TORBA-277902 format. One record per atom (N, C-alpha, C, O, CB): x, y negated, z negated. Coordinates in steps of 0.2 Angstrom, whole numbers, padded with zeros to 4 digits, always signed. Each point is the difference from the previous one (the first is absolute). Glycine has a CB too. Layout:
// residues N
XYZ/...
//
This chain:
// residues 283
-0053-0092+0006/-0002+0000-0007/+0000+0007-0003/-0001+0005+0004/-0007-0014-0001/+0011+0009-0009/+0001+0007-0003/-0006+0003-0001/-0005-0003-0003/+0015-0001-0002/-0011+0011+0006/-0005+0004-0001/+0001+0003-0008/+0005+0003-0001/-0007+0000+0014/-0003-0005-0017/+0000+0003-0007/-0004+0007+0000/-0005+0000+0002/+0006-0012-0006/+0003+0016+0001/-0003+0007+0000/-0001+0002-0008/+0004-0002-0004/+0002+0005+0015/-0012+0000-0012/-0001+0002-0007/+0005+0005-0003/+0002+0004+0003/-0014-0006+0000/+0014+0000-0009/+0004+0004-0003/+0008-0001+0001/+0004+0004-0003/-0013+0004+0003/+0010-0012+0005/+0007-0001+0001/+0004-0003-0005/+0006+0003-0002/-0009-0005+0013/+0001-0003-0015/+0004-0003-0005/+0000+0005-0006/+0006+0001-0003/-0010-0012+0006/-0001+0015-0004/+0000+0005-0006/+0005+0005+0002/+0004+0002-0004/-0015-0004+0001/+0011+0005+0009/+0005+0005+0002/+0007-0001+0000/+0004+0003-0003/-0013+0000+0010/+0011-0009-0005/+0007-0002+0001/+0002-0003-0007/+0006+0001-0002/-0007-0003+0014/-0003-0002-0015/+0002-0003-0006/+0001+0005-0006/+0004-0001-0005/-0010-0009+0008/+0003+0016-0002/+0001+0005-0005/+0007+0003+0000/+0002+0003-0004/-0014+0000+0006/+0015-0004+0004/+0007+0002+0000/+0005-0004-0003/+0006+0002-0001/-0009+0003+0012/+0001-0011-0013/+0004-0005-0003/-0002-0002-0007/-0004-0004-0001/+0006-0001+0013/+0001+0008-0017/-0002+0000-0007/+0000-0007-0002/+0005-0004+0001/+0000+0015-0003/-0011-0013-0001/-0001-0007-0003/-0002-0005+0005/-0003-0005-0002/+0012+0008-0005/-0008-0002+0014/-0002-0006+0004/-0007-0001+0001/-0002-0006-0001/+0012+0009+0007/-0014+0002-0006/-0008-0001+0001/-0002-0003-0007/-0005-0005+0001/+0004+0014+0007/+0003-0007-0013/-0002-0003-0007/+0001-0007+0000/-0003-0004-0004/+0005+0015-0001/+0004-0014+0008/+0002-0006-0001/-0004-0005+0004/-0002-0005-0002/+0013+0009-0001/-0011-0003+0010/-0003-0005+0004/-0004+0003+0006/-0004-0003+0002/+0014-0003-0004/-0010+0013+0003/-0004+0003+0005/+0003-0002+0007/+0005-0002+0001/-0015+0002-0009/+0005+0001+0013/+0002-0001+0007/-0002-0008+0002/-0006-0002-0001/+0004+0015+0003/+0006-0016+0001/-0001-0007+0002/+0002-0001+0007/+0005+0004+0002/-0004-0008-0014/-0003-0001+0015/+0002-0002+0007/+0006-0006-0001/-0002-0005-0003/-0010+0008+0008/+0017-0002-0002/+0006-0004-0001/+0002-0003+0007/+0000+0004+0005/+0004+0002-0015/-0003-0012+0011/+0002-0003+0007/+0006+0004+0002/+0005+0000-0004/-0010-0011+0002/+0006+0013+0008/+0006+0004+0003/+0006-0005+0000/+0005+0003-0002/-0012+0005+0009/+0006-0014-0006/+0006-0005+0000/+0002-0002-0007/+0005-0003+0000/-0009-0001+0011/+0000+0006-0016/+0002-0002-0007/+0005+0006-0003/+0002-0001-0006/-0013-0006+0005/+0012+0012+0005/+0004+0006-0003/+0007+0000+0003/+0001+0000+0006/-0012+0007-0007/+0016-0008-0003/+0007+0001+0002/+0002+0007+0000/-0002+0004-0004/+0004-0016-0001/+0003+0013+0009/+0003+0007+0000/+0003+0002-0006/+0002-0004-0005/+0000+0003+0017/-0002+0008-0013/+0004+0003-0006/+0007+0000+0002/+0002+0004+0004/-0012+0003-0008/+0015-0010+0000/+0007+0000+0001/+0003+0007-0001/+0005+0001+0002/-0005-0013-0005/-0004+0016-0001/+0003+0007-0001/-0003+0005+0004/+0001+0006-0001/+0000-0009-0011/-0004+0001+0018/-0003+0005+0005/+0006+0003+0003/+0004-0003+0003/-0014-0004-0001/+0010+0014-0003/+0006+0004+0003/+0000+0001+0008/+0005+0000+0003/-0005+0006-0014/-0006-0007+0014/+0000+0001+0007/+0000-0007+0003/-0004-0005-0001/-0003+0015+0000/+0012-0011+0005/+0001-0007+0003/-0003+0000+0007/-0001-0006+0003/+0011+0004-0010/-0011+0007+0011/-0002+0000+0006/-0007+0004+0001/-0001+0005-0004/+0013-0006+0008/-0017-0001+0000/-0006+0003+0000/-0002+0001+0008/+0001-0005+0004/-0005-0001-0015/+0002+0012+0012/-0001+0002+0007/-0006-0005+0003/-0006+0000-0003/+0010+0012+0001/-0003-0016+0007/-0004-0004+0003/-0007+0003+0003/-0005-0002-0001/+0015-0006+0003/-0008+0014+0001/-0006+0003+0003/-0005+0003-0005/-0006+0000+0000/+0013+0003+0009/-0004-0001-0015/-0004+0003-0006/-0004-0006-0003/-0005+0001-0002/+0014+0008+0000/-0006-0015+0002/-0003-0005-0003/-0006-0003+0004/-0005-0001-0003/+0016-0002-0002/-0010+0003+0012/-0005-0001+0004/-0006+0004+0000/-0006-0002+0000/+0014-0003+0007/-0007+0012-0008/-0005+0005-0001/-0004-0001-0006/-0006+0000+0000/+0013+0008+0006/-0003-0010-0012/-0003-0001-0006/-0005-0006+0000/-0005-0001-0002/+0015+0006-0004/-0007-0011+0010/-0004-0006+0001/-0006+0002+0004/-0006-0003-0002/+0016-0004+0002/-0010+0011+0005/-0006+0002+0003/-0005+0003-0004/-0006-0001+0000/+0012+0002+0010/-0004+0004-0015/-0004+0003-0004/-0003-0005-0005/-0006+0001-0002/+0013+0010+0003/-0003-0016-0003/-0003-0004-0005/-0006-0005+0003/-0004-0001-0003/+0016+0001-0003/-0011-0001+0012/-0005-0004+0004/-0006+0004+0000/-0006-0003+0000/+0014-0003+0007/-0008+0013-0006/-0006+0004+0001/-0003+0002-0007/-0006-0001-0001/+0011+0005+0011/-0001-0002-0015/-0003+0003-0006/+0002-0004-0006/-0002+0002-0006/+0002+0009+0011/+0004-0016-0005/+0003-0004-0005/+0006+0003-0004/+0002+0005+0003/-0014-0008-0004/+0014+0000-0004/+0006+0002-0004/-0003+0006-0004/-0004-0001-0005/+0010-0011+0005/-0003+0018+0001/-0002+0005-0004/+0003+0001-0007/-0002+0004-0004/+0001+0002+0015/+0007-0010-0012/+0003+0001-0007/+0003-0007-0002/+0003-0003+0004/+0000+0015-0001/-0005-0014-0008/+0002-0007-0002/+0007+0000-0001/+0004+0005-0002/-0015-0007-0004/+0014-0004+0007/+0007-0001-0002/+0001-0002-0008/-0005-0001-0003/+0008-0003+0015/+0003+0004-0014/+0001-0001-0007/+0004-0006-0001/+0006+0000+0003/-0007+0012-0006/-0001-0017-0001/+0004-0006+0000/+0001-0002-0008/-0003+0002-0004/-0001-0006+0016/+0009-0001-0013/+0000-0003-0006/+0001-0007+0000/+0002-0003+0006/+0004+0013-0010/-0009-0014+0000/+0000-0007+0000/+0007-0003-0001/+0004+0002-0005/-0016-0002+0000/+0014-0005+0009/+0007-0002+0000/+0000-0007+0003/-0002-0001+0006/+0007+0012-0005/-0003-0016-0005/+0001-0007+0002/-0006-0003+0004/+0001-0003+0005/+0011+0006-0004/-0018-0002-0004/-0006-0003+0002/-0002+0004+0006/-0006-0002+0003/+0010-0008-0007/-0001+0016+0006/-0002+0004+0006/+0000+0007-0002/-0001+0002-0006/+0005-0011+0014/-0003+0013-0003/+0000+0007-0002/+0007+0003+0004/+0002-0002+0005/-0015+0003-0006/+0016+0004-0003/+0005+0004+0003/-0002+0007+0001/-0004+0003-0004/+0013-0010-0001/-0008+0010+0011/-0002+0007+0001/+0004+0005-0004/+0006+0000-0001/-0009-0004+0013/-0001+0009-0015/+0003+0005-0003/+0000+0006+0004/+0005+0004+0000/-0009-0009-0011/-0002+0007+0014/+0000+0006+0005/-0005-0002+0005/-0005-0003-0001/+0008+0011-0008/-0002-0006+0015/-0004-0001+0006/+0002-0005+0005/-0004-0003+0004/-0005+0005-0012/+0016-0002+0010/+0002-0005+0005/-0002+0002+0007/-0002-0004+0004/+0012+0002-0011/-0011+0009+0008/-0002+0002+0007/-0007-0003+0001/-0002-0002+0005/+0010+0012-0005/-0012-0009-0005/-0007-0002+0000/-0001-0008+0001/-0004-0002+0004/+0001+0012-0011/+0007-0013+0003/+0000-0007+0001/+0002-0003+0007/-0003-0004+0002/+0006+0004-0015/+0003+0003+0015/+0002-0002+0007/-0006+0002+0005/-0001-0004+0005/+0013+0006-0008/-0015+0003+0003/-0005+0002+0004/-0006-0004+0000/-0003-0002+0005/+0007+0014-0006/-0006-0014-0005/-0005-0005-0002/+0001-0006+0004/-0005-0003+0003/+0002+0008-0014/+0009-0008+0011/+0002-0006+0003/-0001+0001+0008/-0003-0004+0003/+0011+0001-0013/-0006+0009+0012/+0000+0001+0007/-0008+0000+0002/-0002-0002+0006/+0013+0008-0006/-0015-0003-0004/-0007+0001+0001/-0004-0007+0000/-0006+0000+0002/+0007+0012-0006/+0003-0017+0001/-0004-0007+0000/-0004-0001-0007/-0004-0004+0000/+0004+0004+0013/+0001+0004-0018/-0003+0000-0006/+0002-0007-0004/+0006-0001+0000/-0008+0014+0000/-0003-0016-0003/+0002-0006-0004/+0002+0003-0007/+0004-0003-0003/-0012-0005+0010/+0004+0013-0010/+0001+0002-0006/+0001+0008+0000/-0001+0003+0005/-0005-0013-0010/+0009+0013+0000/+0001+0007-0001/-0002+0003-0007/+0002-0004-0005/+0007+0003+0014/-0012+0006-0009/-0002+0003-0007/+0006+0001-0004/+0005+0003+0003/-0015+0002+0002/+0010-0007-0011/+0006+0001-0004/-0001+0001-0007/-0006-0001-0003/+0011-0007+0010/+0000+0012-0010/-0001+0001-0008/+0006-0004-0003/+0006+0001+0002/-0011+0011+0000/+0004-0016-0007/+0005-0004-0003/+0003+0005-0006/-0003+0002-0004/-0003-0013+0007/+0013+0011-0002/+0004+0004-0005/+0003-0005-0005/+0004-0004+0003/-0002+0014+0005/-0003-0009-0014/+0003-0005-0005/+0007+0001-0002/+0004-0004-0002/-0016+0002-0002/+0014+0009+0005/+0007+0001-0002/+0004+0001+0006/-0002-0001+0006/-0002+0007-0016/+0011-0006+0009/+0004+0000+0005/+0004+0007+0001/+0005+0000+0003/-0003-0012-0005/-0006+0017+0000/+0003+0007+0000/-0001+0003+0007/-0004+0005+0000/+0003-0004-0013/+0004-0004+0018/-0002+0003+0007/+0002+0007+0001/-0004+0004+0003/+0006-0015+0001/+0003+0013-0007/+0002+0007+0001/-0005+0005-0003/-0002+0005+0002/+0014-0008-0001/-0014+0001-0007/-0005+0004-0004/-0006+0000+0004/-0004+0006+0000/+0009-0008-0011/-0007-0003+0014/-0006+0000+0004/+0000+0005+0006/-0005+0003+0001/+0003-0015-0004/+0008+0011+0006/+0000+0005+0006/+0000+0007-0002/-0002+0005+0003/+0009-0014+0003/-0003+0011-0012/+0000+0006-0002/-0007+0003-0002/-0002+0005+0001/+0013-0007-0005/-0015-0003+0001/-0007+0002-0002/-0004+0001+0007/-0004+0005-0001/+0005-0012-0010/+0000+0003+0016/-0004+0002+0006/+0002+0007+0003/-0005+0003+0002/+0005-0016+0000/+0006+0014-0002/+0002+0007+0002/-0002+0006-0004/-0003+0005+0003/+0013-0011+0001/-0010+0005-0011/-0003+0005-0004/-0007+0001+0000/-0002+0006-0001/+0012-0008-0006/-0014-0003+0009/-0007+0000-0001/-0004+0000+0006/-0006+0002+0000/+0008-0007-0011/+0001+0003+0017/-0004-0001+0006/-0004+0006+0002/-0006+0000+0002/+0014-0009+0001/-0005+0015-0004/-0003+0006+0003/-0005+0003-0005/-0004+0004+0002/+0014-0002+0004/-0011-0005-0012/-0005+0002-0004/-0006-0004+0000/-0006+0001-0003/+0014+0002-0004/-0008-0009+0011/-0006-0004+0001/-0005+0002+0005/+0002+0003+0005/+0005-0012-0009/-0013+0007+0004/-0005+0001+0005/+0000-0005+0005/-0005-0004+0001/-0002+0010-0010/+0012-0006+0013/+0001-0004+0006/-0003+0003+0006/+0001+0006+0001/+0009-0011-0007/-0012+0000+0011/-0002+0003+0006/+0006+0001+0004/+0006-0002-0002/-0016-0005+0002/+0009+0011+0006/+0006+0002+0004/+0004-0006+0002/+0006+0000+0000/-0012+0010+0004/+0003-0016-0001/+0003-0005+0002/+0003-0004-0006/+0006-0003+0001/-0014+0002+0009/+0005+0000-0015/+0003-0003-0006/+0007+0004-0002/+0005-0003-0002/-0017-0001-0002/+0011+0011+0004/+0006+0004-0002/+0006-0001+0006/+0006-0001-0002/-0014+0009-0004/+0006-0009+0012/+0005-0001+0005/+0003-0006-0001/+0006-0001+0001/-0013+0008+0007/+0003-0013-0009/+0003-0006-0001/+0005+0000-0006/+0005-0003+0000/-0015-0002+0005/+0008+0008-0010/+0004+0001-0006/+0007+0003+0001/+0005-0002-0002/-0016+0002-0005/+0010+0006+0010/+0006+0004+0002/+0005-0005+0004/+0006+0000-0001/-0013+0011+0001/+0004-0014+0005/+0005-0004+0005/+0003-0006-0004/+0006-0002+0001/-0013+0005+0009/+0003-0006-0015/+0002-0005-0004/+0006+0002-0004/+0005-0004-0001/-0016-0002+0001/+0010+0012-0003/+0005+0002-0005/+0007+0002+0004/+0005-0002-0002/-0014+0007-0005/+0008-0003+0013/+0006+0001+0004/+0004-0007+0002/+0006+0000-0001/-0012+0010+0006/+0002-0015-0004/+0003-0006+0001/+0003-0003-0006/+0005-0003+0000/-0013+0001+0010/+0004+0002-0016/+0002-0003-0006/+0006+0003-0003/+0005-0003-0002/-0017+0000+0000/+0012+0010+0003/+0006+0003-0004/+0006+0002+0005/+0005+0001-0002/-0014+0004-0005/+0007-0005+0014/+0006+0001+0004/+0002+0007+0000/+0006+0002+0001/-0002-0013-0002/-0009+0016+0000/+0002+0007-0001/-0003+0003+0006/-0003-0002+0004/+0003+0002-0016/+0003+0007+0013/-0003+0004+0006/-0006+0003-0002/-0002+0000-0005/+0013+0002+0009/-0015+0000+0002/-0006+0004-0002/+0001+0006-0004/-0004+0002-0004/+0000-0006+0015/+0010+0007-0010/+0001+0006-0004/+0001-0001-0007/-0003+0003-0004/+0009+0002+0014/-0003-0011-0012/+0001-0002-0007/-0007-0002-0003/-0002+0002-0005/+0014-0005+0007/-0016+0000+0002/-0006-0003-0002/-0005+0006-0002/-0003+0001-0005/+0005-0012+0011/-0002+0016-0001/-0004+0006+0000/+0002+0004-0007/-0005+0002-0003/+0003-0002+0016/+0008+0001-0014/+0002+0004-0006/-0002-0004-0006/-0002+0004-0005/+0012+0000+0011/-0009-0010-0006/-0002-0004-0006/-0008+0000-0002/-0002-0001-0005/+0013-0006+0007/-0014+0007+0004/-0008+0000-0001/-0003+0007-0001/-0005+0001-0001/+0005-0011+0008/+0004+0015-0005/-0002+0007-0001/-0004+0002+0006/-0004+0005+0000/+0004-0006-0012/+0001-0002+0018/-0003+0002+0006/+0005+0003+0005/+0006-0001-0001/-0015-0008-0001/+0007+0013+0007/+0005+0002+0005/+0002-0006+0005/-0004-0005+0000/-0001+0017-0001/+0010-0012+0004/+0002-0005+0004/-0005-0001+0006/-0002-0006+0002/+0014+0008-0005/-0014+0004+0006/-0005-0001+0006/-0006-0004-0003/-0003-0003+0004/+0008+0014+0002/-0007-0009-0012/-0006-0004-0002/+0001-0007+0000/-0005-0004+0002/+0002+0014-0009/+0008-0012+0004/+0002-0007+0000/+0000-0003+0007/-0003-0006+0001/+0009+0007-0012/-0002+0002+0015/+0000-0002+0007/-0006-0001+0003/-0002-0005+0003/+0013+0010-0002/-0015+0000-0001/-0007+0000+0004/-0005-0005-0003/-0004-0002+0003/+0006+0014+0000/-0001-0013-0010/-0005-0005-0003/+0002-0007+0002/-0004-0004+0002/+0003+0012-0012/+0008-0009+0011/+0002-0007+0002/-0002-0001+0007/-0002-0006+0002/+0011+0006-0010/-0009+0005+0012/-0002+0000+0007/-0007-0002+0001/-0002-0002+0006/+0011+0010-0003/-0013-0008-0008/-0007-0002+0001/+0000-0007+0001/-0005-0003+0003/+0001+0012-0010/+0009-0013+0005/+0000-0007+0001/+0001-0002+0008/-0001-0006+0002/+0005+0005-0014/-0002+0006+0016/+0001-0001+0007/-0007+0000+0004/+0000-0002+0006/+0012+0007-0007/-0017-0002-0002/-0006+0001+0003/-0003-0007+0002/+0001-0005-0004/-0003+0016-0002/-0002-0012+0011/-0003-0006+0002/-0005-0003-0006/-0002+0004-0004/+0002-0001+0016/+0000-0009-0012/-0004-0003-0006/-0007+0003+0000/-0003+0001-0006/+0010-0011+0007/-0011+0011+0004/-0006+0002+0000/-0001+0007-0003/-0004+0002-0003/+0001-0009+0013/+0008+0011-0008/+0001+0007-0003/+0001+0000-0007/-0003+0004-0004/+0007+0000+0015/+0001-0009-0013/+0001-0001-0008/-0006-0002-0003/-0001+0003-0006/+0012-0006+0008/-0016-0001+0001/-0006-0002-0003/-0004+0006-0001/-0003+0001-0006/+0004-0012+0011/-0002+0016+0000/-0004+0006-0001/+0003+0004-0006/-0004+0003-0004/+0001-0003+0016/+0009+0000-0012/+0004+0004-0006/-0002-0003-0007/-0002+0004-0004/+0011+0000+0012/-0008-0010-0008/-0002-0004-0006/-0007+0001-0002/-0001+0000-0006/+0010-0008+0008/-0013+0008+0002/-0008+0001-0001/-0002+0007-0002/-0005+0001-0002/+0003-0011+0010/+0007+0015-0006/-0002+0007-0001/-0003+0003+0005/-0002+0006+0000/+0001-0009-0011/+0000+0000+0017/-0003+0003+0006/+0005+0005+0003/-0003+0005+0003/-0003-0015-0001/+0012+0010-0003/+0005+0005+0002/+0004+0001-0006/+0001-0004-0004/-0001+0001+0016/+0003+0009-0013/+0004+0002-0006/+0008-0001+0002/+0001-0001+0006/-0010+0009-0010/+0013-0008-0001/+0007+0000+0001/+0002+0006+0005/+0005-0001+0004/-0003-0005-0016/-0005+0012+0011/+0002+0005+0004/-0002-0001+0007/+0004+0001+0005/-0006+0007-0014/-0003-0011+0011/-0002-0002+0006/+0005-0005+0003/+0002+0000+0006/-0014+0002-0008/+0013-0007-0002/+0005-0006+0002/+0007+0003+0002/+0003-0002+0004/-0010-0006-0012/+0009+0013+0004/+0007+0003+0001/+0000+0003+0007/+0005+0000+0004/-0003+0001-0016/-0008+0003+0013/+0000+0003+0007/+0000-0005+0005/+0003+0001+0006/-0010+0008-0011/+0003-0015+0005/+0000-0005+0005/+0007-0002+0001/+0001-0003+0006/-0012+0000-0009/+0016+0003-0001/+0006-0002+0001/+0004+0004+0006/+0005-0002+0002/-0004-0002-0014/-0004+0010+0013/+0003+0004+0006/-0001-0004+0007/+0002+0003+0005/-0004+0007-0012/-0003-0015+0007/-0001-0003+0006/+0004-0007+0000/+0001-0003-0005/-0013+0008+0006/+0015-0006+0005/+0004-0006+0001/-0004-0006+0002/+0002-0006-0001/+0008+0013+0004/-0016-0006+0000/-0004-0006+0002/-0005-0002-0005/-0004+0004-0003/+0006+0001+0014/-0002-0012-0013/-0004-0002-0005/-0007+0000+0002/-0004+0001-0004/+0013-0009+0001/-0011+0007+0010/-0007+0001+0002/-0002+0007-0001/-0006+0001-0002/+0008-0010+0010/+0002+0014-0007/-0002+0007-0001/-0001+0001-0007/-0005+0004-0002/+0011+0000+0012/-0002-0007-0014/-0001+0001-0008/-0006-0002-0002/-0004+0003-0004/+0016-0004+0003/-0014-0005+0003/-0006-0003-0002/-0006+0004+0003/-0005+0001-0004/+0010-0013+0004/-0005+0014+0006/-0005+0003+0003/-0002+0007-0004/-0006+0001-0001/+0009-0006+0013/+0002+0008-0013/+0000+0007-0004/-0003-0002-0007/-0004+0004-0003/+0013+0002+0010/-0006-0011-0010/-0002-0002-0007/-0008-0001+0000/-0003+0002-0005/+0015-0007+0002/-0014+0001+0008/-0007-0001+0000/-0004+0006+0001/-0006+0001-0003/+0008-0012+0008/+0000+0016-0001/-0003+0006+0001/+0000+0004-0007/-0005+0003-0001/+0008-0003+0013/+0002+0000-0015/+0001+0003-0007/-0006-0002-0004/-0004+0004-0004/+0017-0002+0005/-0013-0009-0002/-0005-0003-0004/-0007+0001+0002/-0005+0001-0004/+0013-0010+0002/-0010+0010+0008/-0006+0001+0003/-0003+0007-0001/-0005+0001-0001/+0007-0011+0009/+0003+0015-0006/-0002+0007+0000/+0002+0004-0006/-0002+0006+0000/+0003-0007+0012/+0003-0002-0017/+0002+0003-0006/+0005+0006+0002/-0001+0005-0003/-0010-0008-0002/+0015+0002+0009/+0005+0005+0002/+0005+0002-0005/+0001-0004-0005/-0002+0000+0016/+0003+0010-0012/+0004+0003-0005/+0007-0002+0002/+0002-0002+0006/-0009+0011-0009/+0012-0009-0001/+0007-0001+0001/+0003+0005+0005/+0003-0002+0005/-0002-0003-0016/-0003+0011+0011/+0002+0005+0005/-0003-0002+0007/+0004+0001+0005/-0003+0008-0014/-0007-0011+0009/-0003-0002+0007/+0004-0006+0002/+0001+0000+0006/-0012+0005-0009/+0013-0009-0001/+0003-0006+0002/+0007+0001+0003/+0002-0002+0005/-0008-0004-0014/+0010+0011+0006/+0006+0002+0002/+0000+0003+0007/+0004-0001+0004/-0001+0003-0016/-0008+0002+0013/-0001+0003+0007/-0002-0005+0005/+0003+0000+0005/-0007+0010-0011/+0000-0015+0004/-0001-0005+0005/+0006-0005+0001/+0001-0002+0006/-0013+0002-0010/+0016-0001-0001/+0006-0003+0001/+0005+0003+0006/+0003-0003+0004/-0004-0001-0016/+0001+0011+0011/+0004+0004+0005/-0003-0001+0007/+0003-0001+0005/+0000+0009-0014/-0010-0008+0009/-0003-0001+0007/+0001-0007+0003/+0002-0001+0005/-0011+0009-0009/+0008-0013-0001/+0002-0007+0003/+0007-0001+0002/+0001-0003+0005/-0010-0001-0013/+0014+0007+0004/+0007+0000+0002/+0001+0003+0007/+0004-0002+0004/-0001+0002-0016/-0006+0006+0013/+0000+0003+0006/-0002-0003+0006/+0002+0000+0006/-0003+0010-0012/-0005-0014+0005/-0003-0004+0005/+0005-0006+0002/-0001-0003+0006/-0011+0007-0010/+0016-0006+0000/+0005-0005+0002/+0006+0002+0004/+0004-0004+0002/-0008-0001-0012/+0004+0012+0011/+0006+0003+0003/-0002+0000+0008/-0005-0001+0002/+0009+0008-0012/+0001-0006+0014/-0001+0001+0007/-0005+0006+0001/-0001+0004-0004/+0012-0008+0007/-0014+0005+0004/-0005+0005+0001/+0003+0007-0002/-0004+0004-0002/+0000-0012+0011/+0010+0009-0007/+0003+0007-0002/-0001+0002-0007/-0001+0005-0002/+0009-0006+0011/-0007-0005-0013/+0000+0002-0008/-0008+0001-0002/-0001+0004-0004/+0012-0011+0002/-0015+0003+0006/-0007+0001-0002/-0003+0007+0002/-0005+0002-0003/+0003-0014+0004/+0005+0015+0003/-0002+0007+0002/+0004+0005-0003/-0001+0006+0002/-0002-0011+0009/+0007+0003-0016/+0004+0005-0004/-0005+0005-0003/-0005-0001-0002/+0015-0007+0000/-0007+0014+0001/-0004+0006-0004/-0001-0002-0007/+0004-0005-0003/+0000+0013+0011/-0008-0004-0012/+0000-0001-0007/+0006+0000-0004/+0005+0004+0003/-0016+0000-0002/+0012-0007-0006/+0007+0000-0004/+0002+0008-0001/-0004+0004-0002/+0001-0015-0004/+0009+0012+0007/+0003+0006-0001/+0002+0001-0008/+0003-0004-0003/+0002+0004+0015/-0008+0005-0015/+0002+0001-0007/+0007+0000-0002/+0002-0002-0005/-0012+0009+0005/+0014-0005+0005/+0007-0001-0001/+0003-0007-0001/+0004-0002-0004/-0003+0013+0010/-0004-0015-0002/+0001-0007+0000/-0002-0003-0007/+0004-0005-0003/-0005+0004+0016/-0005+0003-0015/-0002-0002-0007/+0005+0002-0005/+0001-0004-0005/-0013+0004+0009/+0015+0006-0004/+0005+0002-0005/+0006-0005+0001/+0003-0001-0005/-0007+0013+0006/+0006-0013+0005/+0006-0005+0001/-0002-0007-0003/+0005-0003-0003/-0002+0009+0013/-0009-0008-0009/-0002-0007-0003/+0001+0001-0008/+0003-0005-0003/-0011+0003+0013/+0006+0007-0013/+0000+0001-0007/+0007+0000-0002/+0002-0003-0006/-0013+0009+0006/+0015-0002+0003/+0007+0001-0002/+0004-0007+0001/+0004-0002-0005/-0004+0014+0009/-0001-0016+0001/+0003-0006+0001/-0002-0005-0005/+0004-0004-0003/-0003+0006+0015/-0008-0002-0014/-0003-0005-0005/+0003+0002-0007/+0002-0005-0003/-0012+0004+0010/+0011+0007-0008/+0003+0002-0007/+0007-0002+0000/+0003-0003-0005/-0011+0012+0004/+0012-0008+0006/+0007-0002+0000/+0001-0007+0000/+0005-0003-0004/-0002+0013+0011/-0007-0014-0003/+0001-0007+0000/-0004-0004-0005/+0001-0006-0001/+0001+0007+0013/-0006+0002-0015/-0004-0003-0006/-0005-0005+0003/+0000-0006-0003/+0009+0009-0005/-0012-0002+0014/-0005-0005+0003/-0004+0004+0005/+0001+0006+0001/+0007-0016-0003/-0013+0006+0004/-0005+0004+0005/+0004+0000+0007/+0003-0005+0002/-0013+0001-0009/+0009+0010+0010/+0003+0001+0007/-0005+0003+0004/-0004+0004-0002/+0015-0002-0003/-0012-0005+0012/-0004+0003+0004/+0003+0002+0007/+0005-0003+0002/-0014-0005-0007/+0008+0014+0007/+0003+0003+0006/-0006-0001+0006/-0005+0004-0001/+0014+0004-0006/-0008-0011+0012/-0005-0001+0005/+0004+0003+0007/+0005-0002+0002/-0010-0008-0007/+0001+0015+0007/+0003+0004+0006/-0005+0000+0006/-0006+0001-0001/+0012+0006-0007/-0003-0009+0014/-0004+0000+0006/+0002+0007+0004/+0003+0004-0004/-0003-0017+0005/-0001+0013+0005/+0002+0007+0004/+0007+0001+0000/+0002+0005+0000/-0013-0007+0007/+0015-0004-0005/+0007+0001+0001/+0004-0003-0005/+0006+0001+0000/-0008+0000+0012/+0000-0005-0016/+0004-0004-0005/-0004-0002-0006/-0006+0002+0000/+0013-0006+0009/-0004+0001-0014/-0004-0001-0006/+0005-0006-0004/+0005-0002+0003/-0011+0014-0003/+0003-0013-0005/+0004-0005-0004/-0002+0001-0008/-0005+0003-0002/+0005-0012+0012/+0005+0007-0014/-0001+0001-0007/+0000-0007-0003/+0004-0005+0001/+0003+0015-0001/-0013-0012-0004/-0001-0006-0003/+0001+0000-0007/-0003+0004-0004/-0005-0007+0013/+0013+0000-0012/+0002+0000-0007/-0002-0007-0003/+0002-0005+0002/+0008+0013+0000/-0015-0008-0007/-0002-0006-0003/+0005-0002-0006/+0003+0004-0003/-0015+0000+0006/+0012-0011-0003/+0004-0003-0006/-0004-0006-0002/-0004-0003+0003/+0015+0007+0002/-0010-0006-0011/-0003-0005-0004/+0003-0007+0000/-0003-0005-0001/-0002+0014-0005/+0012-0009+0007/+0004-0006-0001/+0006+0001+0004/+0002+0005+0002/-0008-0009-0013/+0010-0002+0011/+0007+0001+0003/+0004+0004-0005/+0004+0004+0003/-0005-0015+0003/+0000+0011-0012/+0004+0004-0005/-0002+0007+0001/+0005+0005+0000/-0004-0014-0008/-0007+0011+0009/-0002+0006+0001/+0002+0003+0007/+0002+0006+0000/-0012-0008-0007/+0010-0002+0012/+0003+0002+0006/+0007+0002-0001/+0003+0005+0003/-0011-0012+0003/+0012+0003-0009/+0007+0001-0001/+0001+0007-0004/+0005+0004+0001/-0002-0016-0001/-0007+0013-0005/+0000+0007-0004/-0001+0006+0005/+0004+0005+0000/-0008-0011-0010/-0001+0005+0015/-0001+0005+0004/+0005+0002+0005/+0002+0005+0001/-0014-0008-0002/+0015-0003+0004/+0006+0001+0004/+0006+0003-0003/+0003+0004+0003/-0007-0014+0003/+0005+0008-0012/+0006+0003-0004/-0002+0007-0001/+0005+0004+0001/-0002-0014-0007/-0009+0012+0005/-0001+0007-0001/+0001+0004+0006/+0001+0006+0000/-0010-0009-0009/+0007+0000+0015/+0001+0004+0006/+0007+0000+0003/+0003+0005+0002/-0014-0009+0001/+0015-0002-0004/+0007+0000+0003/+0005+0000-0005/+0006+0001+0002/-0011-0007+0008/+0003+0005-0016/+0006+0000-0005/+0002-0007-0002/-0003-0005+0004/+0007+0016+0000/+0000-0012-0009/+0002-0007-0002/+0003-0004+0006/+0000-0006+0000/+0002+0011-0011/+0002-0001+0016/+0003-0004+0005/-0004-0003+0004/+0002-0003+0005/+0007+0011-0005/
//
């Protein structure tokens, strides 16, 4: 069953000129919506869809789809990824906004131009960013430029959708902030992410304290030699910053007594390709 959140319809419909004034937010049967034949993206990452479906089961649909009435049913204007994930999640209906005009390109341009000006929650913004990537078939770099954000900001915001559903719920409720949630992405284990998120909510930890705890949790997951490693070398921190600036993403250097490893974060397959190209070149 879809979770209804206060202000959702107002927040997203405000990005779509005229839609809210005409019909507002309604529930549409998922099986009554036909695909948009003008959808530029023909393939959708199955793993990403499954992750979104899990999120929908936990916190509901964060952003309504946009449809238009056609032949007694509805044709999708924007939101195919959400529609597919809603079907995977087993929803019977999905929050929708009816668009009476067929100016699809103008709609998408309006979303791009206005989304960063709206008072959206972190997860709503993440869902909107991901949906624009799917709808428009553009790279994160292009989307970031058109939104006026940095690429790392777009990447790290989208990665919030990878958090466990219970952590996403804490974020949606305001028990943890977006800064806390981004720090939690440094942990690979979902149980550890939830454990630390609950501690943040209970103890009111700062983002800096959370980042330090993430480092501690990560170290505890290493072999014994890694757990006994000395405090971080300031030189290594400088290397991290240099690599992060060069690769335009978060980088962690983890060092044990005799060896270490470099962890480079990426937000999607496209982002991974960009990082690899930056390291090894076009070849």
